[in-house]
N, C-alpha and C positions, 0 to 999 in steps of 0.2 A: 431603462430604469423606471421603476414605479414607486410611488409613495402611498402609504396608507395611514389613516388616522388611528387605527387600533386593530388588534388581531381579530376582533369580532366583525369587522367590516366585511360585507358580502364579497367584494372584489378580492380581498385578501384570501378569503376562504376558497374562491374559485382558482386563483393562481396556485396556492399551496396544494390544492387537490390534484391539479395537473402534475405538479412537481413530484408529489408522492407517487402517482401512477408511474412516472418515468423511473423513479428510484426502485420501486417494487419490481418493475419489469427487468431492470438491470440485474438485480440480485437473483431473480428467478433464473435468468440466463447463466449467471455465475454458478449457481447451485447445480444446474444441470451438467456443467462441465466438470464439477467436482475437482477443481484444481486447488492445489495448495497455494496459500498466500501468507504473507507475513503481517502479524498484528503490530500495533503501535509499540508494544513493549518487546518486540522481536521474538515472540513465541509463535512458531509455525503451526498452522492447523494441519492435522492429519488428513488422509484421504477419506472419502465418504463412509466406507464401512467401518473403519477404525473410529471415525468421528462419532458415528452412531453409538458405538460401544462406550466411548468416553461420556457421551450424554447420559446414557443409561446408568453408568457408574455414578455420575454426579447426582442424578435423581435419587439413587439409592442412598447416597450419603445425606441427602436432605430430608428424606421421607421419615415421618414420625406418625405412627398409628395413634399415639396419645392425642395429638392435636386434632385429628379427625374425629376421635371418639367423643371428645367433649361436645362438638357440634351435634353429633348423633344423639347425645344424651339430653339435650335441651328439650323441654316439654313442647310438643306440637300445639297448635292453636285448638281451642275448643269450638267445634262447629264453624260458624262464620265470623268468629271474633277477629278483631284487628283489620277488618276490611276497610275501615275508615281511613287507613293510612294513605289510600290512593284517592281520597276526596280532594278536589281542587283547592278547597279552603285550607287544607293542611299545608300545602306547598311542596310536598315531597315529589309529586308528579312533575311539576314545573322544573324542579331542581334536577331530576333525572334527565329531563329533556334538554338540559343545558341552557335554560332560560335565566338562570341565576349564575353570576360569575364565580362565586365562591366554590372551590373544589371540595370543601368539607361541609358535611351536614351533621349536626350535633344533636343527639337524642339523649336527654337526661331524665332522671326520675328517682323517686324514693327507692330505698332498698326493697326488693321483692315486689316491685310494681309491674313486672312482666316484660322487662326490657329485652332479655335474652330470647324469649319466645317471639317477640315482635321482630327482632333482628333475623331470626331463623325464617320467619314467615316472609319477610321482605327479600331475603337473599334467595329463597327458593321460588318466589312468585314469578309466574310468566309475565305478569304486568311489568315487573322491574325490567326485564329484558326488552319488552315491547317499547317502553318509554326510552330506554337507553338507545335503541335503534333509531328513534326519532331525533336523538342528539347526533348520532353518527351511525350510518347504516352498516359500517364495517363490523367485523366480529368483536364482541366484548368478552374479555376475561372477567368472569364474576368469581371472586375469591373471598375467603373470609377466615377470621381467626377469633375464637372466643376464649379470652383469658379465664383461667380457672384456678383460684387460689387453693382450692381443696385437692388439686391434682398434682401431677408430676412437674418437674422443672420445665419440661418441654411445653407444658400447658400454661405456665405463668411467667415465663421469662421473655425479655425482648429478643433474645437469641432464638428461642423456640418459635416466636411469632414470625420473625423475618425468614427463618428457614422454611417454614410452612408456606409463606407467601411466595418466596422464590421458587419453591417446588411446584406450586400451582401455576405460576406464571410460565415456567419452562415446560410443564406438561402440556399446556395449551398453546404455547408459542415456541416451538422447538428452535426456530431460526435465531432466537435471542441468545442461544448458547454460544454462538460464535463470539459474542462480545465478552463473555465471562470465561471462556475456555482457559485463558492463562491463569486466572485466579483458581478455577477448579483444579487445574493441573498442580498448582502449588499446594493447595489444600490436601490433595490426595498424596502427593509424594513427599512433601516437606512437613507441613504442620501436623498431618495425621499419620505420617510414616507408612503410607501404602504405596506399593508399586505393582505393576502387572505380573511380576514374577514371584511375589511374596507368598501367594497362596493364603494370605490371611483374610478373615472376613472383613467386609467393608464397615467402617464406623458409620454412625448415623447422624453425626452433627458437625457443623462448622462452628468456628468461634464467631463472636459477635462482630469483630472487626472485618473478617473476611466476607461475611454475608452482607454487611452494610456496603462494603466496597462493590460487591457484585451487583446489588440492586441499584446503587448510585450510577454505576457504569451503564447499566441498561437504560436508566432514566435519562441520562445526559447524552449518550452516544448513539442510541438507536436511530437508524434512518429508515426503518420500516414502520409502518403504521401499527401502533399499539394502543388499544383501548382497555382500560382496567377499571372495574368497579369493585371496591374493596370494603368489606364489612368487618369492623373491629369492635367486638363487644367486651363489656366489663373492664374498662380501662382501670378502674379502681382496684381490680384484683391482680394487676401487674405486680410482680414481686420485687422489682427494682425501683429505682427512682422515677417518680412520675414525670418530672421535668425532662429527663432523658427520653422517655417514651414520647412525650409531646414533640420534642425536637425531631425524633425519627419520623413521626407521622407528618409533620410539616415538611420535612425533606421529601417525603413521597408525594405530597400535594404539589411540591415545586417542580415535579417532573414535567408539568405542562409548559414549562419554559422551553422545552424541546417541542417544536411545532408538530412533530410526529406522534406526540403522546397526548392522550386524553385520560384524565383521572377523575373518578367520582369516589370520594372517601366518606363512608358513613360510620360514625363513631357513636358509641353508647356507653353510659356509665353513670355513677352517682354524681350529684352536683357538688363535688368537692371543690374548694376554692381554687385549687391549682388548675382544674379543668375549666371551671367557669371563666376564669381570667383568660386562659389560652384561647377559648373558643367563643368568647362573648360576641364577636362580630360575625359569627357564622350562622346561617339559617338553621332552623331546627325547632324542637318543641319539648315540652315536659310531658312525658307519657301519661302520668297520673291525671292530667287534665283532659284526657281523651277516652278513658277506659270505663266510664260509668255504665254505658250500655253493654259493654263486654262483660262486666261484673254481673249485671242484671241477667244477662243471657246465660252465663255460666251457672249462677245460683239457681235460677228458675229451672234450667235443664236438669241439674243433678237432683235437686230437692223434689221436683215434680215426678221424676222417674220413681223415686223411692216412695213418695207420697201416694202415688197411684197404686203401687204394689201392695202397700200395707194399710192405707187409710182411704180407700176409694169412696167412702161415704162423706168425707169431710168436704165442706164447701170450698170452691175454688178461690173465693175471696181471702180465705185464711192463708193460702199459699202466696198470693200477691202481697199481702201485708207483711208476711215474714220475709219475703224477698226484698222488699223495699227497705225494711229495717236493716238488713244485712248490707245493702248497697250504701245506705247512709253512714253506717259505722265504718265501712271499709276504708274510706278516704283514699281510694285509688291503689291500695296495696293488695295485689292479687293473692299472695301467699297467705295473708290474713284470712281472706275469703275462703281459700281452700281448707285451711285448718278448721275454721268455724263451721263450714258446710259439712266437713267430716263428722263433727260432733252432733250437728243437727240430724244427719243421716243415721248416726248411731242411736240417737234418741228415738227416731222413728222406728228403728228396728227393735228397740226395747219397749215400744208401745206408748211412748209419751203422747199426751194430748197436746192440742195446739196451745193451750194455756201454759203447760209445762215447757214447751219449746220456746215460747216467748220469755218465760222466766230464765231459761237456760241462756238465751241470747243476751238478755240484759246483764248477766253476770260475766260475759266475755270482755276481757280487757281489750282496749284498742291498740296498745303498744305491743309490738312483736315480742319483746323481751318478757313482758308480763304474761303473754300468751304461752311462751315456752315454759315459764315457771309453772303456770297452771297445768300444762300437759305433763310435766315431770312429777308434779305432786298428785295429780289425779289418776294417771295411768288410764286404763280402759275399764269401763263398767262391766264389760263382758268377761273379764279375767280376774275377778276379785279374789278367787281362791289362791292365786299365786302372787298376789301383790307383795306379800312379805318377802319373797325372794328377789324382787326386782331391784331394790335400792343398790345393792352391791354390784349386781350385774350391770345396771345402768351406769354406775360410777365407773366401772372398769371399761365399759364400751366407749363412753364419751372421752375418758382420759386417753386411752390408747389411740383413738382416732384423731383427737385434737393434737396429739404429739407425734403423729406418723410422718416419716420422711418420704415414704413411697406408698402408693395404693396397696390395700390388702384385699385379697379375694374373700368372698363371703364365708367359705368353709373355714379358712384359717383364722378369720376374724372371730367366728363363733368358737372355734377350738381354743384360741388364745383366751377368750373370755371364760370359757368353761374351766380351763386349767387354773387360771388366776383366781377364780372364785371358789373352786372345789378342791384343787390340788390333784385332780385325776390325771393320770398319765396317758390313758387311752380313751377313745371316744367312740365306742361301738354304737351307742344310740345315735350320736350325731351323724355317723357315717351312713346310717340307714335312712336318714331323712331325705326327702326329695328336695329339689330346688325351691319349690313353693313353700314347703314346710319350714325350710331354713329362713326364707324371707319373712314368713309369718312370725317366727321366733324373734328375728331382728326387730320387726315392727312392734311387737308387744313389749319387748324389753326396753326399747328406746322411746316408748310413748309416741311412735310415729315420726320421730325427728331424725331418724337415720333411714337410708334407703340403699338399694343397689343400683348400679349404673345400668342403663339400657343396653349398651354395647357389651360384647364379650371381650375379655373375661369379666365376670360379674364382680366388680369392686364395691366395697362399702364406702358410702360418703354421707355427709350431712345433706339434708334435703335442700338446704340453702346456705349461702355464705353467712347470713345473719345468725343462723343457729351456731355455727362455729364461733363467731364473735361473742355470742352470748355465753357459750360454755367456757370460753377462755377468760371471761370477765369475772371480777370478784363476786358479783351477785350470782352468776351462774354456777360458779364453783361451790358457793355456800349451799345452793339448792341441791346440788348433787350429793353433798355430804349429809343431808338430812336423813335421819333414820339409820345412820352408820356410827352412832356414838360407841366408842370403845373398840372400833375396828381399826386395824392398821392400814392407814391410807398412804399410798405412794403415788408419785407422779407417773404420768403416762409413759415417760421415758424409761423409768425403772421397771414398770410393769412389763412393758414390751421386751426389755432386755432380759428379764427373767424367763419369759417364754422362749426367746431365742436360745438361751442357755439350756432350757429343757429339751429343745430340739437337738442341741448338740449331743445330749446324752443318748439320743436314739438315732443319731446320724448314721445312715447306711450308705456307704460310697457306691457309686456306679449303679444307682437305681433310677427309675423314671420319675421319681417324686421330685420334680423340678421346683415346685413351690416351697418344699421344705428346704432344699438346697439354697433357694433364693433368700429365705429368712436367715439361714445360717451364714450365707455368703455376703450378699450385698447389704443386708440390714445390720449385721454385726458392727461393721466399722462406723456407721452413722450413729447408732445409739451409744456404742462404747466411747467414741471420741466426745460426743456431746456430754455424756455423764461426767467424764473426767474434767472437761473444760468448764462446763456450766454448773454442775452440781458438786464438783470436787469429790467425786466418789471413785476410788480406785477399783477398777473392774477386774484386774488380773486375778485376784483371789477367787472370785466367782467363776471366772473362765477356767482356771486351773481345776477347780472342783468339778466343773461340768465334764471335763475330758479326762478326769482322773480315773485310772483303771481301764481306759480304752486302749486297745492295741496301738502300738506306735504307728502302724500304717494308717489307722483310722484318724489318729490325731493329726498326722501330716495331711491327710485328705481334707480334713476340716480347714486347716490353715491354707491349703492350696485353693480351696473353694472360696475363702475370703479374699485371698490375694488376686485370684483370677477375675472375680466379679467387680473389683475396683480397678481393673486394668493394669495391674502391676507387671512390669516387663520381665521377660524370661530369665535374664541373668540375675536379677534381684531375687527371684523365686529360688533359684539354685543356691543362693547364699543362705536364704532363710531356712529352707527345708533340705536338710542334709541327711546323709545316710545314717549317721549315728545319733543325731539329735536335732531339735529345732532351735534355731538361734533366736531366742526370745528378745534379746536386746534390739536387734534389727526389726523384728516383727512389731514390737511395741512402737518403734520409731515410725515405720511406714503407716501404721494404723493411727498415728497421732495420739498416743496415750502417754502423756508426760508423767502422770502419777505412777503408773505401772512401770514405766521406764526407770524412773528415779528409784523406786523400791528395788527393782531387779539389780540396777547398777550398784546401789548401796550394799546389797547383800553379796554380790558376786564380783566386786571390783578386784579382789585379790586373785580370783580365778578366771578373770575375763579372757576370752579368746581374743588375742591381739589382732588377728586378722579381721575378726568381726568388728572390733572397735575401730579399726582402720576404715572399714567400709562405712560404718556409721558416720565417722568424721568426714569422710569423703562425700557422703550424701548431704550432710549439713552444709558443707562449704561450696559444693559444686552442683547441687541438685541432681547428682548422678542417679539416685533412686528417690522417687517422689514420695511426698508425705500426703496422706489422705486429709481432706477437709469436707465438712458437710455444707460449706458455704458455696453459693454461686457468685459469679462476678457481680458487682465490683469488689465485694468484701473478701472474695476468695484469695486474691493475691496478698492482701494485707494480713490475713490470718495465717497464711503459709509463712510469711516473713516472721511473724510473731512466734509461731511454733518452732521454727528453726532456731531462733534466738533462745527460746526457753530450753530446748534440748541441749544446746551448746553450754548454757549456763549450768545445767545439771552436771554435765561432765566436768566443768571447771570446778564446781563446788565439791565434787568427789575427788578432785585431784588427779583426774585422768588426762587432762590436757592443761597446758600452761595458759 
C-alpha cells in the first residue's frame, strides 16, 4: 500500500504511469484476440470486422460538414500577428505544459476583437502540440468547435457541439468506441429507427441526452490513456441556455477525475456576466489588451501596399502618423480596423491626399453600430451612379438574411433579392454572372457588410455577429428604411416566403435543381409555421394561389418534397398524398399551420373525410404523425405540446370532437 499527498506528486505519477502501461498492454492483447465479451449493460460486442462496420456507422451519424465549415471560414492570421500568444508572460505556454492546475483557460474580449482568429491560430499551431507534449508525451487529441449564431442548428447548438467533439474523439481514438457501443447501437436501432436491413440512409445527428451520456461514459470509464485539448470558441453565440453550456463544459473538465484522462479546455467568448462568473477563477486574458501591435502591423501592411502603389512620392512619415491614429482609435477591435482601413484604401484609390485621409479618419465613429450606420448611408464612392437603386435591395438583403432559418447560397440569395425588388420571374443576366461578379454585386449592394463563406457551397452571411445584432436592432432597422418612404416594407419572413411561393409556380419535378427543391421543401414549413404563429398570417391562401393551375401530379410532388425534407414518415405521406386528392387537413396539421387548419376545417367540416379526421385526432392524441416546429430543444417539446392543444381546441370549437 502506498499513500500520496496529491495527484501532482512525482511518485504518484510514476506509479500510475506503470499501471497505465500494464492496462494498455492488456487491452492490446485483448484486441488482437478479437473475442466477444459482455459490457456492463449486457450489450455484447460483435467480432472485429462487424465492430469496425459499427464504428463507421456511428461516425457517419455524428459527422456534420456544417461544424467543420465554420472553422474553415474563420479569417486566418495576417502575417505574423498573434505570435504573442506563446510569450511566457501571457501564461498560455505554462498552462499547456500542465504547470497550472486549472483545466480551463478563458479568453475573453470585446465583440469583433479577433477571438475566433486567435483560437484558430492556437488550435492549428505546432507550438500548441509541442507544449502539450511537454505536459504528457502520449498522443493528444486536438479538437475544436466554433459556435456560429449566423449558421445552421448544428453550428450553434449544444447538441451539434457535442456531436462534433465525440466524432473527432472517436476518429482519433477508435478504441474508445467499445465504451459507447451500447449507446450507439440504441441510437441507431431505437431512437433513430435504423437497422442493418432497412436500406435507409443514415441520419446525421444524435439527441443531446444520448451524446452527453456517450461522452460522460468515455470520460469516467476509460482505462486507456486519453489526452484531449479542446478549443471552444464564441460561447456567447450558443443558441441555448448559457448556463446549460457551462455545465457541459465543466463536466468535460471534470473528466480528469479519471486518472487515465488529461484535459486542456480553451474557451473564448464575450465577457458576458454569466461567463465571467463561471470562469472567474480560471487563468486567461482579455484579448484586446494584447493586440495593439497586431493592429499596427495589419494597418501598416495593408495601407503601405496601396500607398506605395498609388502615392510613391509621399513621405513615409505620413504613413506612420496615419497608422498610429488608427491604432489609437481602434481600442482593440479588429473588425473596426478592417472596415476603416477599407475606406482608407478606397480613398487612396480615389486619389485622396494625406490631409484628406486624415479628415476621413477623423469622421470615423469609434462604435461599431455607428460605423455600420455610416456604411449603409454612405455606400461606395466608386458606385455613385447606382446608389439610387441600393436602398430597396439593401433592405431586402438584410431582412431576408436576418430572418433566415437555414443558410442560402449566393445565387439564390441574389435571385431572391432580384425577384423581391423587381418582380422578375427569370434571371438570365444573373445566370451569366461569374462567381466573382456575384460576390461584387453582393458587396456593393450591402455596403460590404455581407460576405460569402470561404468553404463550399458559398453561403451568404453577415461579416460578423455584431452586424446581425445591429440590423435586428431598432436603430439598424430604421437606417435600412431610409430612402424607402412610400414603399411597401415587409418582414424578412414574409419576403422569403413570397420567394418560396414563386419557386412553387416554377417547380419542375425530378430535375437536378436541388437548391430550388430545397427552398420549396425544407424552407416552406419553417417560414409558413413561423408566419402563422408569430405574425398571425394565414398562409394557405397564398400557397393555394401558387399551385393553382398546376397539374395534380406536380401539386403532389411539391407536397411530397415538403414532407420528405422534414422527415415525415412513409405511412403519413400516403394518407396526405392520395390518388384522387391531397388531404389538406392533415397536411396543415403536420406543417403546424393552425390558422390554415382552422380555416379549412371551418369551410369543410360538413364534407370532412371521416377517415382523415380520425387520423388527425389520432395524431394529436398519440403523436402517431409528428408536427413540425422550427424550435430546437429545449423549447421544441413545449411548443409541440402547445401546438397539439391548439389543434385539438380548433376541432372542439368546430364541434367535430366532444
